[in-house]
N, C-alpha and C positions, 0 to 999 in steps of 0.2 A: 793229602794238602797237594794241589797242582806245582807245576816247575814253572809258574809263570811270576815274575819278579812287575810289579804294578808298576815301580817304580819307571823301570826298562820301560815297560810296555808306554804310558805316557807320556815320555820324552822321545820316545819313536813317532810315536801319535802325534807330539807338537811339530816336530820337526817333517812329517808327510804333511801338514796343516798346511804350514807355512810354505813348504815345496811347491803345493796347490795353488795357494796363496800368489805364488808370483808367478808359479804358468799362468794362471788367468792373468796378471799384470802384462806379461809380455805378451800373449794372445790379443790381447786388445789394443797393445800397440802395433802390432803387426797389422792388425783390422783398420786403424785409423790410418797406418801409411798405405796401404792398399784402397782405401776410398781417398784418399789424396792424392795417391795419385792418377787414381780412375778418374779424376776431376782436372787433369792437365790434358 
């Protein structure tokens, strides 16, 4: 039996997914601000 705790791995994966989604949201906000700045 491998030394892999499925519960720990699932929690880590969910945390990584949330972090990725937060980074996408931040990147989209930065992109939006940059586009607004170019309009001025």
